[in-house]
C-alpha positions as CSV (number, residue, x, y, z in Angstrom):
1,M,90.7,96.7,94.2
2,A,88.0,94.9,95.5
3,R,89.4,94.1,98.6
4,V,89.9,97.8,99.1
5,F,86.6,98.6,98.4
6,T,85.1,96.3,100.6
7,K,87.1,97.5,103.5
8,L,86.2,101.2,102.9
9,G,82.8,100.6,102.4
10,K,82.6,98.9,105.6
11,E,84.1,101.7,106.7
12,I,82.0,104.1,105.5
13,T,78.9,102.6,106.6
14,M,79.9,102.4,110.7
15,A,80.9,106.0,110.6
16,A,77.4,107.0,108.7
17,K,75.9,104.7,111.6
18,D,77.8,106.6,114.2
19,G,77.7,110.3,113.0
20,G,74.8,110.7,110.8
21,P,74.7,110.0,106.6
22,D,75.6,113.7,105.7
23,P,79.3,114.5,105.4
24,D,79.2,118.0,106.3
25,M,78.2,117.5,109.1
26,N,80.1,113.7,109.8
27,P,84.1,115.0,109.5
28,R,85.1,111.1,109.6
29,L,82.8,110.2,107.2
30,R,84.2,113.4,105.2
31,V,87.2,112.2,105.2
32,L,86.4,108.5,104.3
33,I,84.4,109.8,101.1
34,Q,87.8,111.5,100.3
35,T,90.2,108.5,100.9
36,A,87.5,106.5,98.6
37,K,87.3,108.9,95.7
38,K,91.3,109.2,95.5
39,E,90.9,105.0,95.6
40,N,89.0,105.2,92.4
41,M,86.1,104.2,94.5
42,P,83.1,104.0,92.1
43,K,80.5,107.3,93.7
44,D,77.7,104.5,93.6
45,N,79.5,102.1,95.7
46,I,79.9,105.4,98.2
47,D,76.0,106.1,98.3
48,R,75.2,102.5,99.0
49,A,77.9,102.3,101.9
50,I,76.2,105.3,103.6
51,K,72.5,104.0,102.9
52,R,73.2,100.7,104.3
53,A,73.9,102.9,107.5
54,V,70.0,104.5,107.4
55,D,68.7,100.7,106.4
56,K,66.1,99.4,108.6
57,D,67.7,96.1,108.2
58,Y,71.3,96.9,108.6
59,T,73.1,94.8,110.5
60,D,75.5,96.5,112.9
61,Y,79.1,96.5,112.1
62,K,81.0,95.9,115.2
63,N,85.2,96.9,115.3
64,I,87.1,93.6,117.1
65,T,90.5,93.5,117.4
66,Y,92.8,90.2,117.6
67,E,96.1,90.3,119.0
68,G,98.4,87.3,119.1
69,Y,101.9,85.7,118.3
70,G,103.3,84.4,115.1
71,P,105.7,82.2,113.9
72,H,109.2,82.8,115.4
73,G,107.8,85.0,117.7
74,I,106.4,87.9,115.8
75,A,103.6,89.9,117.7
76,V,100.3,90.1,115.5
77,F,98.2,92.9,115.9
78,V,94.7,92.5,113.7
79,E,91.8,94.7,113.0
80,T,88.3,93.2,111.8
81,T,85.0,94.8,111.1
82,T,82.8,92.1,111.9
83,D,79.1,91.3,112.1
84,N,79.8,88.0,113.1
85,N,82.4,87.5,115.8
86,T,82.0,83.9,116.1
87,R,82.7,83.6,112.9
88,T,85.6,86.1,112.9
89,V,87.8,84.8,115.9
90,A,87.0,81.4,114.5
91,N,88.6,82.2,111.1
92,V,91.3,84.3,112.6
93,R,92.4,81.8,115.5
94,S,92.6,78.6,112.9
95,Y,94.9,80.9,110.5
96,F,97.1,81.3,113.7
97,N,97.1,77.7,114.4
98,K,98.0,76.5,110.7
99,C,100.9,78.8,110.4
100,G,102.7,77.8,113.8
101,G,101.3,80.9,115.7
102,S,98.8,81.4,118.7
103,L,96.1,84.1,119.5
104,G,96.4,85.5,122.7
105,T,93.2,87.9,124.6
106,T,92.3,91.0,124.0
107,G,94.6,93.8,124.9
108,S,97.7,91.0,125.6
109,L,99.7,92.7,123.1
110,E,98.3,96.3,122.9
111,F,101.2,97.5,124.9
112,L,103.6,96.8,122.2
113,F,102.0,98.5,119.5
114,D,101.3,102.9,119.6
115,H,97.9,104.0,117.9
116,K,98.7,106.4,115.5
117,Y,96.9,107.9,113.1
118,L,98.9,109.1,109.2
119,F,97.5,112.1,107.5
120,H,97.7,112.3,103.7
121,V,97.6,116.4,103.3
122,Q,97.9,117.7,99.8
123,K,101.0,120.6,100.0
124,K,100.6,123.6,98.7
125,E,103.2,125.7,96.4
126,D,103.8,128.3,98.8
127,M,103.8,126.4,102.3
128,D,106.0,127.6,105.3
129,L,107.0,124.1,106.2
130,E,108.8,124.8,109.5
131,E,105.7,127.1,110.1
132,F,103.6,124.3,109.3
133,E,105.0,122.1,111.3
134,L,105.2,124.2,114.3
135,S,101.2,124.7,113.8
136,V,100.2,121.0,114.2
137,I,102.6,120.1,117.6
138,D,99.3,121.3,119.5
139,F,97.5,118.6,117.6
140,G,99.3,115.4,118.6
141,V,101.5,115.3,115.8
142,D,104.8,114.4,116.3
143,E,106.3,113.8,112.7
144,V,106.0,115.5,109.4
145,D,107.5,114.3,106.1
146,V,107.3,115.3,102.6
147,E,106.1,112.7,100.2
148,G,106.4,114.5,96.3
149,D,103.7,116.6,96.5
150,E,101.8,115.3,99.7
151,L,103.0,116.0,103.8
152,L,102.5,112.9,106.0
153,L,101.4,113.9,109.2
154,Y,101.9,111.6,111.8
155,G,100.6,111.7,115.4
156,E,98.5,110.7,118.4
157,F,95.2,108.6,117.5
158,S,93.4,110.5,120.1
159,Q,93.8,113.7,118.7
160,N,92.9,112.7,115.1
161,G,89.5,114.6,114.9
162,A,91.1,117.9,116.5
163,L,94.0,117.8,113.6
164,Q,91.3,117.1,111.1
165,S,89.2,120.4,111.7
166,Y,92.7,122.4,111.9
167,L,93.5,121.2,108.5
168,E,90.4,122.0,106.8
169,E,89.8,125.5,108.8
170,Q,93.3,126.1,107.2
171,G,91.7,125.3,103.9
172,L,94.5,122.2,103.4
173,E,93.2,119.4,101.3
174,I,92.9,116.3,103.5
175,N,93.8,112.9,100.5
176,S,93.1,109.8,102.9
177,V,93.6,109.5,106.8
178,E,95.1,106.2,107.9
179,F,94.8,104.6,111.5
180,I,98.2,102.5,112.2
181,R,99.4,100.4,115.1
182,D,103.4,101.2,115.2
183,P,105.7,98.9,116.8
184,K,107.2,100.3,119.7
185,D,110.3,98.0,119.1
186,Y,110.8,95.7,116.3
187,R,112.0,91.9,115.8
188,D,114.9,90.9,113.3
189,V,113.8,87.8,111.3
190,T,115.6,85.9,108.8
191,A,114.5,85.8,105.2
192,E,113.2,82.3,105.8
193,E,111.6,83.3,108.5
194,A,110.2,86.4,107.0
195,E,108.0,84.4,104.9
196,D,106.9,81.9,107.4
197,V,105.0,85.4,108.8
198,N,104.1,86.7,105.6
199,K,102.0,83.6,105.2
200,L,100.1,84.1,108.3
201,I,99.1,87.8,107.0
202,E,98.6,87.3,103.3
203,K,95.7,84.5,105.1
204,L,94.4,87.0,107.6
205,E,94.4,89.6,104.8
206,E,92.5,87.6,102.7
207,D,89.9,87.5,105.2
208,E,86.8,90.2,104.0
209,D,86.6,90.4,107.7
210,V,89.9,91.6,108.0
211,Q,90.9,95.1,107.8
212,N,94.4,95.8,108.8
213,V,97.3,93.7,110.1
214,F,100.0,95.1,111.9
215,T,103.4,93.3,112.9
216,N,106.7,94.2,115.3
217,M,108.9,92.2,112.3
218,R,111.7,94.0,110.6
219,E,111.9,92.9,107.3
220,P,115.0,91.7,106.6
221,E,117.1,93.1,103.7
222,D,117.3,91.5,100.6
223,S,120.9,90.8,100.1
224,S,120.6,89.8,96.3
225,K,120.2,93.7,95.6
226,E,123.4,95.3,94.5
227,E,124.3,98.7,96.2
């Protein structure tokens, strides 16, 4: 939970810095606050994250991505938010090296992943889902799934702002928004190989500067489970 709050806090601060501290005038900040509330992040934490953006002593965070290959040739895409790139790159490189991988150059693996948004939208009881799906195609949505009382909308990252505006205009509640790196092709691994890759992922995710880790690994099925 602490890691989730730290991650959201950085995102809120950066959104407030880029688009202003007023959520009514800042769509990205508005949806991040909604996400934070869904994660039960205390209001004081949210307020502090926004205030950091306008503090004269504020240290700028920067979003920096790192790409490399983990054990067994698995592609690994790392998103970070940092105020000290020298520290972050040294840490990330050490995790790759210790786990039998290697850090590549920026952009070297970007072609392996599609940058997508994932909107979690509250489903209305009287919604015509077919009509809704048709209405959001123009906003880059290429897949709509139903999960419980939520609609999951996947689509092109570049159109996330336009989709958010449309959903709000339609009076739909956005529970949260994620930005993901979706592998174009998955690589199969054995259970033992997956364990090696997961050790690298765990080390990366334990670092406070790391926001998200994506790979092209397809987790092997658990053969111990009965059909």
